[in-house]
Structure formats: structure tokens, C-alpha cells
N, C-alpha and C positions, 0 to 999 in steps of 0.2 A: 507455630508458637507464637505467642504475642510478645513483642519487644516493648517493654515497659519504659525503656529509656527514651523512645519517641513520643511518649505521651505525656501530658502535663500532670504534676502532682495531684491537682483536685480531681481530675478525671480518674486517676488510678484509685483514690480514696473513695469516689463514688462507686466504681465498679466493686470495689471489695466491700462496701457496705450492702450492695445487692446481693452478694453472695453470702454474706453473714446474717443479714436480717431476714427473718421468714416473712413470706408473703401473708396476706389476709387470710383468715381461717375459711376453709371451704364450707363449713355449714353456717348458715344464717340463723339467727334468732328467729323463731317462727313468728313472734309478735312483730318484729321489724319487717319480715317478709310480707306478713298481712297488711301492715300499714303502708307499705310500698305499693302493694296491689290496689289497696283502697285509694291511695293518692292517684294511681294511674287511671282508675276507674273514673274519679271525679274529674280529672283533666279531659278524658275522653268524652264524658257528658257534657262538659262544657264546651268542647269543640263541636259537638252534636248540636247544642243550643245554638252556637253561633252560625253553623251551618243553616240551620232552619231560619234563622233570622235573615240570612242572605237570600234564601229561597223566597222567603215572604216578601222581601224588599223587591226581588226580581219580578215577582207576580204583580206586585202593587204597580210597579214601574210599567209593566205591559198593560195592566188595566188602565192607567192613565193615558198611555199612548193610543189604546184603542178608543177611549172615550174622545180623545182630540179628533182622531180620524173619523169617528161616528158624527161629531159636530161639524166637521168639514164637508162630509158626505151630505148631511141635512141642508148645508147651504147652497149645494150645486143646483143648478137649475134642472138638469136632467137627474132624477133620482134612480137609482138602482135598487129596488127592494130587496132582492136576493143578496146583493153585496152588503147592503146595510145589515141584514139579518145575520149574515156571517160574521160580520164584525161585532154585532152585540153578542152572539154566542160565544165568541172567542174572549170578549171582554168579560163576560159573566164566568167563563171558565178561569181565567185568570184571577178574578176575585175570589172564587171557591178555592183555588189552589193555595191563595195567600193565607185564607182563613184555615185551611188544613195545617199549612206549616205554622201558623201562630198557635194552634190547638197542641201540635206535636211538640213545639218548643216548651209550651206550658206542662205538658205531661212529662217531659224529660227533666224539667226543673223540680217537679214534685218527686220524681224518681231520685235526683241528685239530693234533694232534702231528705228523703227517706233513708238513703245510704249514708247520709252524713249523721243521722240521728244515733247518737251514743246510747240513748235509753232502749233503743230497739234491739230485740236479740237478732243477731246476724249469723245465722247458721250457715255452714258450708252450702248446704242446698239453696238457702235464700240468696246468697251472694252469687251462686251459680246462675239461678234464674234471673237475677237482676242483671247480670252480664249478658244473658241471653236476650232479655228485653232490649238492653242497650243496642246490642248487635242489630235486633230486629228494627230498632228505631233508625239506625244508620242505613239499613237496606231500604227502609222507606224514603230516607232522605235521597239515597241514590236514585230511586225510581221517580221522585217528584223532580229532580234536577233533570233527568232524561226527559220527564214530561214537558217540563218547560222549555227545553231545547226543541222538542217537537213543536210546541205552541209557537215558538219563536219562528220556525220554519214555516208553519201555516200562515202566521201573520206576514211574512215577506212574501208569501205566494199570493195573498189576497191583494197585496199592492195596492196601488191607487188607479182608478179608472182613467 
């Protein structure tokens, strides 16, 4: 049994208020629930766009490093055409990866604009499809990030002569 004499008066009042005051209603307003889901969806798309921007920046940085390495290889007295070709290919791959990320970022931005459009009829099926599309874009980001990690390892393995 709880001995109330050992507790301060404000604590006893707070405990009593918890017992007397009912908690929040269990059923949420469907409109509020839909707005909350829409807000979460917008935040997820914004995070996806930020991820794609980081991927683009990573790819651009790799392209710059490969270009510098190619310039260094061109200045060497003894040129290794195979090594130079490998560097060129990796540089070109990183350039294309950056372009893909830029395109995906733009597509996600358009999708976010579409979701925000109050004039557009957002049926449950449409919201479900847009969520599936966003998940698909996130999966593509995952794969692009893994691709860049692999390309980083390839760049490291190419090393310097």
C-alpha cells in the first residue's frame, strides 16, 4: 500500500489527477490521421531527396578524383594505356551515377509536388501507389549507394602505378 505521508503534497495531487482525468480518446479523427500520414510521407520524400543529393555529390567527388588521377597519369613519362582506360571508365561511370541521382532527385521532387497538390484527387489507391513509388525510389537509393561503395573499392584497387 502506498504511504501518502512520505510523499510531497504536489506529487499526491499529480497522482490523483492522473487517476481522475481520462486519457486521450482512442479513436483519432480520420482527417487528422490522413494529415499525419501525408506529413510523414512528405518528410520521407524530403529525406529521399536529401539522400539522392548526397549520392550525386559523392559521385561528383569521385569523378573529380578520377579526372585528377587521369591528369597525373597523362603527365607520367611511362604511360600505361590499360590503367588509363580503367580510370576513364570509372570516371565515366561516376559521372553517369551522378546524373542518375540528379534525375531521381528531380522525379522525387515532382512526386512530392504531386502529393502536396490540394486540387488533385488523392484516392486511397493513389496514396498507396505513391507510397509504393517512394519506397521504390528509396530502394534505388540503397542500390546506388551500394554501387558507389563498390566503385570506391574499384578506385582504391586501381591505385597508383
